[in-house]
C-alpha positions as CSV (number, residue, x, y, z in Angstrom):
1,X,-13.1,-12.0,78.8
2,X,-9.8,-10.8,80.2
3,X,-6.7,-11.9,78.3
4,X,-4.8,-12.7,81.5
5,X,-7.4,-15.5,82.1
6,X,-7.9,-16.7,78.5
7,X,-7.2,-20.3,77.9
8,X,-5.1,-20.5,74.7
9,X,-2.7,-17.8,73.7
10,X,-1.1,-16.4,70.6
11,X,2.2,-17.8,69.4
12,X,5.0,-16.0,67.6
13,X,5.6,-18.8,65.2
14,X,3.2,-21.1,63.3
15,X,3.3,-24.9,63.4
16,X,5.9,-26.3,61.1
17,X,3.3,-28.3,59.1
18,X,0.8,-25.5,58.6
19,X,0.2,-25.7,54.9
20,X,-2.4,-23.0,54.4
21,X,-3.2,-19.5,55.8
22,X,-6.1,-20.8,57.9
23,X,-3.9,-23.6,59.4
24,X,-1.2,-21.1,60.2
25,X,-3.3,-18.2,61.5
26,X,-5.9,-20.1,63.5
27,X,-3.2,-22.1,65.3
28,X,-0.9,-19.1,65.8
29,X,-3.8,-16.9,67.0
30,X,-4.9,-19.4,69.7
31,X,-8.1,-20.4,68.0
32,X,-7.4,-24.2,67.5
33,X,-4.9,-26.8,68.5
34,X,-4.0,-29.7,66.1
35,X,-4.2,-33.1,67.8
36,X,-3.3,-35.0,64.6
37,X,-3.7,-34.6,60.9
38,X,-7.2,-33.4,60.2
39,X,-8.3,-33.4,63.8
40,X,-8.5,-30.1,65.9
41,X,-9.4,-28.9,69.3
42,X,-11.4,-25.7,69.2
43,X,-10.0,-23.3,71.9
44,X,-12.2,-20.6,73.4
45,X,-11.6,-18.0,70.7
46,X,-12.2,-20.5,67.9
47,X,-15.2,-22.0,69.6
48,X,-16.8,-18.6,69.8
49,X,-16.4,-18.1,66.1
50,X,-17.7,-21.6,65.4
51,X,-20.8,-21.0,67.6
52,X,-21.5,-17.8,65.7
53,X,-21.3,-19.5,62.3
54,X,-23.6,-22.3,63.6
55,X,-26.1,-19.8,65.0
56,X,-26.3,-18.0,61.6
57,X,-26.9,-21.3,59.9
58,X,-29.6,-22.2,62.5
59,X,-31.4,-18.9,61.9
60,X,-31.5,-19.4,58.2
61,X,-32.5,-23.1,58.3
62,X,-35.3,-22.3,60.8
63,X,-36.5,-19.5,58.5
64,X,-37.1,-22.0,55.7
65,X,-39.0,-24.4,58.0
66,X,-36.1,-26.7,59.0
67,X,-36.6,-28.4,62.4
68,X,-33.4,-29.2,64.3
69,X,-32.8,-32.8,65.5
70,X,-29.6,-34.7,66.6
71,X,-28.8,-38.1,65.2
72,X,-26.2,-40.6,66.6
73,X,-22.7,-40.5,65.4
74,X,-22.1,-44.3,66.0
75,X,-24.1,-46.1,63.3
76,X,-25.0,-49.8,62.7
77,X,-24.0,-51.6,59.5
78,X,-27.5,-52.6,58.4
79,X,-28.9,-49.4,57.0
80,X,-25.8,-48.9,55.0
81,X,-26.1,-52.3,53.5
82,X,-29.5,-51.5,52.2
83,X,-28.1,-48.7,50.1
84,X,-24.8,-50.5,49.2
85,X,-22.7,-47.8,50.8
86,X,-21.2,-50.1,53.6
87,X,-18.8,-51.5,51.0
88,X,-19.0,-48.7,48.4
89,X,-17.4,-46.3,49.2
90,X,-17.0,-48.3,52.5
91,X,-13.8,-48.0,54.6
92,X,-12.2,-45.6,52.1
93,X,-14.5,-43.0,53.5
94,X,-16.2,-44.4,56.6
95,X,-14.4,-45.3,59.8
96,X,-15.7,-48.9,60.4
97,X,-15.1,-51.1,63.4
98,X,-16.4,-53.9,65.6
99,X,-18.4,-53.2,68.7
100,X,-19.1,-55.6,71.6
101,X,-20.4,-58.9,70.4
102,X,-18.7,-58.4,67.1
103,X,-21.4,-56.1,65.7
104,X,-20.2,-54.0,62.7
105,X,-20.5,-50.3,63.3
106,X,-19.2,-47.1,61.7
107,X,-18.8,-43.4,62.4
108,X,-21.3,-41.1,60.6
109,X,-19.9,-39.3,57.6
110,X,-23.3,-38.5,56.3
111,X,-26.8,-39.4,57.5
112,X,-29.1,-40.3,54.6
113,X,-29.2,-43.9,55.8
114,X,-30.3,-42.9,59.2
115,X,-32.7,-40.0,58.6
116,X,-34.7,-41.8,55.9
117,X,-36.0,-44.7,58.0
118,X,-36.5,-42.2,60.8
119,X,-38.7,-40.1,58.6
120,X,-40.6,-43.2,57.5
121,X,-42.0,-43.6,61.0
122,X,-43.8,-40.3,60.7
123,X,-45.1,-40.3,57.1
124,X,-48.5,-41.8,56.4
125,X,-50.3,-39.5,53.9
126,X,-49.8,-36.5,51.8
127,X,-50.9,-34.4,54.7
128,X,-47.6,-35.2,56.5
129,X,-45.6,-33.7,53.6
130,X,-43.5,-31.6,53.0
131,X,-41.1,-31.3,56.0
132,X,-37.4,-30.9,56.5
133,X,-35.1,-31.7,59.4
134,X,-31.5,-30.8,60.0
135,X,-28.7,-31.4,62.5
136,X,-25.4,-29.7,63.4
137,X,-23.1,-32.5,64.4
138,X,-19.5,-33.7,64.1
139,X,-18.8,-35.9,61.1
140,X,-16.0,-38.4,60.5
141,X,-14.4,-39.2,57.2
142,X,-11.3,-41.4,56.6
143,X,-9.9,-38.6,54.5
144,X,-6.7,-39.8,52.7
145,X,-5.4,-36.2,52.3
146,X,-6.2,-34.4,55.5
147,X,-4.6,-31.0,55.0
148,X,-5.3,-27.3,54.7
149,X,-6.2,-26.8,58.3
150,X,-10.0,-26.8,58.8
151,X,-10.7,-27.2,55.1
152,X,-10.0,-30.9,54.8
153,X,-10.4,-32.8,58.0
154,X,-11.1,-36.2,59.4
155,X,-13.4,-34.9,62.1
156,X,-15.4,-31.8,61.3
157,X,-18.6,-29.9,62.0
158,X,-21.4,-30.4,59.5
159,X,-24.9,-29.0,59.2
160,X,-26.9,-31.6,57.1
161,X,-30.5,-31.0,56.3
162,X,-32.9,-33.4,54.6
163,X,-36.3,-32.6,53.0
164,X,-39.2,-34.9,52.2
165,X,-41.7,-34.1,49.4
166,X,-44.7,-35.6,47.6
167,X,-43.7,-34.6,44.1
168,X,-40.9,-33.1,42.1
169,X,-42.5,-29.6,41.8
170,X,-42.6,-29.4,45.6
171,X,-39.0,-30.5,45.9
172,X,-37.8,-28.0,43.3
173,X,-39.6,-25.2,45.0
174,X,-38.0,-26.0,48.4
175,X,-34.6,-26.7,46.8
176,X,-34.6,-23.2,45.4
177,X,-35.6,-21.7,48.7
178,X,-32.7,-23.4,50.5
179,X,-30.3,-22.3,47.8
180,X,-31.3,-18.7,48.5
181,X,-31.0,-19.3,52.3
182,X,-27.5,-20.7,51.7
183,X,-26.5,-17.5,49.9
184,X,-27.7,-15.5,52.9
185,X,-25.7,-17.7,55.3
186,X,-22.5,-17.1,53.4
187,X,-23.1,-13.4,53.0
188,X,-23.7,-13.0,56.7
189,X,-20.5,-14.9,57.4
190,X,-18.5,-12.5,55.2
191,X,-18.2,-14.8,52.2
192,X,-19.3,-14.2,48.6
193,X,-20.5,-17.6,47.1
194,X,-21.0,-18.6,43.6
195,X,-23.8,-21.2,42.9
196,X,-21.9,-23.7,40.9
197,X,-23.4,-26.5,38.8
198,X,-21.8,-29.9,39.6
199,X,-22.5,-33.5,38.7
200,X,-25.7,-34.8,40.2
201,X,-24.4,-38.3,40.0
202,X,-27.2,-40.9,40.2
203,X,-29.6,-38.3,41.6
204,X,-30.2,-35.7,39.0
205,X,-28.4,-34.0,36.1
206,X,-26.9,-31.3,38.4
207,X,-26.3,-30.8,42.0
208,X,-25.1,-27.4,43.2
209,X,-22.0,-26.4,45.1
210,X,-21.4,-23.1,46.8
211,X,-17.9,-22.0,46.0
212,X,-16.0,-18.9,47.1
213,X,-13.2,-17.6,44.8
214,X,-9.7,-17.5,46.3
215,X,-6.2,-18.2,45.0
216,X,-5.8,-20.8,47.7
217,X,-8.7,-22.9,46.6
218,X,-8.4,-26.5,45.5
219,X,-11.3,-26.5,43.1
220,X,-11.4,-25.0,39.6
221,X,-14.6,-23.4,38.4
222,X,-15.7,-21.6,35.2
223,X,-17.9,-18.7,35.9
224,X,-19.4,-15.7,34.1
225,X,-17.8,-12.4,35.2
226,X,-21.2,-10.7,34.6
227,X,-24.0,-12.8,35.9
228,X,-21.9,-15.3,37.9
229,X,-23.4,-18.4,36.2
230,X,-20.8,-21.1,37.0
231,X,-19.9,-24.8,36.5
232,X,-17.4,-27.0,38.2
233,X,-14.5,-28.0,35.9
234,X,-15.3,-31.7,36.3
235,X,-18.6,-31.4,34.4
236,X,-18.1,-28.0,32.7
237,X,-19.2,-27.5,29.1
238,X,-17.2,-24.3,29.0
239,X,-13.7,-22.9,29.3
240,X,-12.2,-19.5,30.0
241,X,-13.1,-17.1,27.2
242,X,-16.3,-18.8,26.1
243,X,-19.5,-16.9,25.9
244,X,-21.8,-17.3,28.9
245,X,-25.0,-19.2,27.9
246,X,-27.1,-17.1,30.3
247,X,-26.2,-13.5,29.6
248,X,-23.7,-13.4,26.9
249,X,-20.8,-12.4,29.2
250,X,-17.4,-14.0,29.2
251,X,-16.6,-17.1,31.1
252,X,-13.6,-17.0,33.4
253,X,-11.5,-19.7,35.2
254,X,-10.9,-19.4,38.9
255,X,-9.8,-21.3,42.0
256,X,-12.3,-21.7,44.7
257,X,-13.1,-23.4,48.0
258,X,-16.4,-25.4,48.3
259,X,-18.3,-24.2,51.4
260,X,-21.6,-26.0,50.8
261,X,-23.6,-28.2,48.5
262,X,-27.2,-29.2,47.8
263,X,-28.6,-32.3,46.0
264,X,-32.0,-33.4,44.7
265,X,-31.8,-37.0,46.0
266,X,-35.2,-37.8,44.4
267,X,-36.0,-41.5,45.4
268,X,-32.4,-42.8,45.8
269,X,-32.9,-43.3,49.5
270,X,-36.6,-43.4,50.0
271,X,-36.8,-46.3,47.5
272,X,-34.1,-48.2,49.4
273,X,-36.2,-48.0,52.6
274,X,-39.6,-48.1,51.0
275,X,-40.7,-44.7,52.2
276,X,-43.9,-43.7,50.6
277,X,-47.2,-41.9,51.3
278,X,-50.9,-42.2,50.4
279,X,-52.1,-39.4,48.2
280,X,-55.6,-37.8,48.2
281,X,-57.0,-40.6,46.0
282,X,-55.7,-43.3,48.2
283,X,-52.8,-44.3,45.9
284,X,-49.3,-45.2,47.2
285,X,-46.6,-42.8,46.0
286,X,-42.9,-42.6,46.6
287,X,-41.5,-39.8,48.8
288,X,-38.9,-37.5,47.1
289,X,-35.9,-36.2,49.1
290,X,-33.4,-33.4,49.0
291,X,-30.2,-32.9,51.1
292,X,-28.3,-29.8,51.9
293,X,-24.9,-29.5,53.6
294,X,-22.8,-26.8,55.1
295,X,-19.6,-27.4,57.1
296,X,-19.5,-24.8,59.9
297,X,-15.9,-25.6,60.7
298,X,-15.0,-25.4,57.0
299,X,-16.7,-22.0,56.9
300,X,-14.5,-20.8,59.8
301,X,-11.4,-22.0,57.9
302,X,-12.6,-20.4,54.7
303,X,-13.2,-17.0,56.4
304,X,-9.7,-17.2,57.9
305,X,-8.3,-18.1,54.5
306,X,-9.8,-15.1,52.8
307,X,-10.0,-12.4,55.5
308,X,-6.4,-11.8,56.7
309,X,-3.4,-9.8,56.0
310,X,0.3,-10.0,56.8
311,X,-0.4,-9.2,60.5
312,X,-3.1,-11.7,61.1
313,X,-6.8,-12.4,60.9
314,X,-9.5,-9.9,60.0
315,X,-12.8,-11.3,61.2
316,X,-16.1,-10.0,59.8
317,X,-18.2,-8.4,62.6
318,X,-20.8,-11.2,62.4
319,X,-18.4,-14.0,63.3
320,X,-15.6,-12.3,65.2
321,X,-14.8,-14.0,68.5
322,X,-15.2,-10.6,70.2
323,X,-16.4,-7.3,68.9
324,X,-13.9,-5.1,70.7
325,X,-10.3,-5.7,71.7
326,X,-9.6,-3.4,74.6
327,X,-5.9,-2.8,75.4
328,X,-4.6,-1.2,78.6
329,X,-1.1,0.2,78.5
330,X,0.6,0.9,81.8
331,X,2.7,4.0,82.5
332,X,6.1,4.5,84.0
333,X,4.6,6.1,87.2
334,X,2.3,4.1,89.4
335,X,-0.1,7.0,89.9
336,X,-0.6,7.3,86.1
337,X,-0.9,3.5,85.8
338,X,-3.6,3.5,88.5
339,X,-5.6,6.0,86.5
340,X,-5.2,4.0,83.3
341,X,-6.2,0.8,85.1
342,X,-9.3,2.4,86.7
343,X,-10.4,3.9,83.3
344,X,-9.8,0.6,81.4
345,X,-11.7,-1.5,83.9
346,X,-14.6,0.9,84.0
347,X,-14.7,1.0,80.2
348,X,-14.8,-2.8,80.0
349,X,-17.8,-2.8,82.3
350,X,-19.6,0.0,80.3
351,X,-19.1,-1.8,77.0
352,X,-20.3,-5.2,78.4
353,X,-23.3,-3.5,80.0
354,X,-24.2,-2.2,76.6
355,X,-24.1,-5.7,75.2
356,X,-20.8,-5.4,73.5
357,X,-18.4,-8.4,73.5
358,X,-15.0,-7.4,74.8
359,X,-11.6,-9.1,74.9
360,X,-9.7,-7.0,77.5
361,X,-5.9,-7.3,77.4
362,X,-5.4,-6.5,81.0
363,X,-1.8,-7.8,81.2
364,X,0.4,-5.2,82.9
365,X,3.8,-6.9,82.3
366,X,3.5,-7.0,78.5
367,X,4.8,-4.2,76.2
368,X,2.6,-2.2,73.9
369,X,4.1,-3.7,70.7
370,X,3.4,-7.2,71.8
371,X,-0.2,-6.3,72.7
372,X,-0.8,-4.6,69.4
373,X,0.7,-7.6,67.5
374,X,-1.6,-10.0,69.4
375,X,-4.6,-7.8,68.7
376,X,-3.8,-7.8,65.0
377,X,-3.2,-11.5,64.9
378,X,-6.5,-12.3,66.7
379,X,-8.3,-9.9,64.4
380,X,-11.3,-8.6,66.3
381,X,-13.1,-5.8,64.4
382,X,-12.1,-2.9,66.6
383,X,-9.2,-2.1,68.9
384,X,-9.5,0.4,71.7
385,X,-6.4,1.6,73.6
386,X,-6.4,3.2,77.1
387,X,-3.1,4.8,78.0
388,X,-1.5,7.7,79.8
389,X,-1.3,9.5,76.5
390,X,-5.0,9.0,75.6
391,X,-6.2,10.0,79.0
392,X,-4.3,13.2,78.8
393,X,-7.0,14.2,76.3
394,X,-9.8,12.3,78.1
395,X,-9.9,10.0,75.1
396,X,-9.4,6.4,73.9
397,X,-7.4,5.4,70.8
398,X,-9.8,4.0,68.2
399,X,-8.6,1.7,65.4
400,X,-10.7,-0.6,63.3
401,X,-8.8,-3.8,62.3
402,X,-9.5,-3.0,58.6
403,X,-7.9,0.5,58.9
404,X,-4.3,1.5,59.0
405,X,-5.2,4.8,60.8
406,X,-6.0,5.3,64.5
407,X,-7.9,8.2,65.9
408,X,-8.9,9.6,69.4
409,X,-12.4,9.3,70.6
410,X,-13.7,11.1,73.7
411,X,-14.3,8.6,76.6
412,X,-17.8,9.8,76.9
413,X,-18.6,8.9,73.3
414,X,-16.9,5.5,73.1
415,X,-19.9,3.2,73.9
416,X,-22.2,5.0,71.5
417,X,-19.6,5.1,68.8
418,X,-19.0,1.3,69.2
419,X,-22.7,0.6,68.9
420,X,-22.8,2.7,65.7
421,X,-19.6,1.0,64.3
422,X,-20.9,-2.5,65.0
423,X,-24.3,-1.9,63.5
424,X,-22.8,-0.5,60.2
């Protein structure tokens, strides 16, 4: 992608209402555009990051046997009445409206009421169990406090997976497998997550949240500094300074951002829709369920919230919009500029032919300082600079975004060195 053709550009100032690092940097960096409170357009740079997060999630959900489906976002009233959730939590959470003919409808904020009767159509006996299905879809919540950029929105991307089991032992086994898969997802996205015990509500004693520690977090968790056993403050039996019940370490208090959650739903929804199966002895048994949520857009916001400095974003290699930010600097003399131009365009082609994603700042009227500031703000992992000065030594300036130091790398070695850097 050439910067001169990129839709969406960097801005020198942040939106006046940007109340968090991710809101400020994603807007200023040209990743998103705010339409209204809690509702964003993903621009090309931001959409590339979002797609990469979604693909990581897909890979890990597929690896634990999840099958991808896509359910509607416009939902009828009737399934929600069966579970009592049309009126409770009702319009406080769900956008509800009248369709043609006066039919009551709502926008999906979760999909238990839809997936459960869907699954019922395909469950007859114990031989049909277990299975799990997931979707990645935009969700809508009538959020009273839409703020903090992508962290608390009214429209947002969500991966919700639902599993169906013949007994609790099977549910627990799969629940633990998904828990481990979630940790892999977050690690691959550049986030260290704590598995935090939270209230299970009507479902079970505990659910589990995945929280990443940061001073900008809205949640409070108590966690062991040694084994990382953790509880949400709302249900915590511990406080800072207490002894960890698991390993004897010391419990700490920290702010955190929730980036995922998993629940053992048990029969909460299968009972409401009379979803059961026939066991090997011919007896009718209830199906048990689990649900597992990750917000890809929230993950993007959390990565931005944590991985940045005073100059801009610092994307992990796995989710960066581009792997290399190639900068061309023109010279005073046209002859020298022509050589720089030829070398930069050739290097762009060589990198892309090697499968390396390149954002090429080909603008000739923009000064070096502005180009470097844009590169730092956008935050791709590696910046390469082609200039009259570097070509005098048949080299390219090499500077990882995480480093304060730049070095010269021979032109003939750049592609191989990029491969090595990106694989590390």
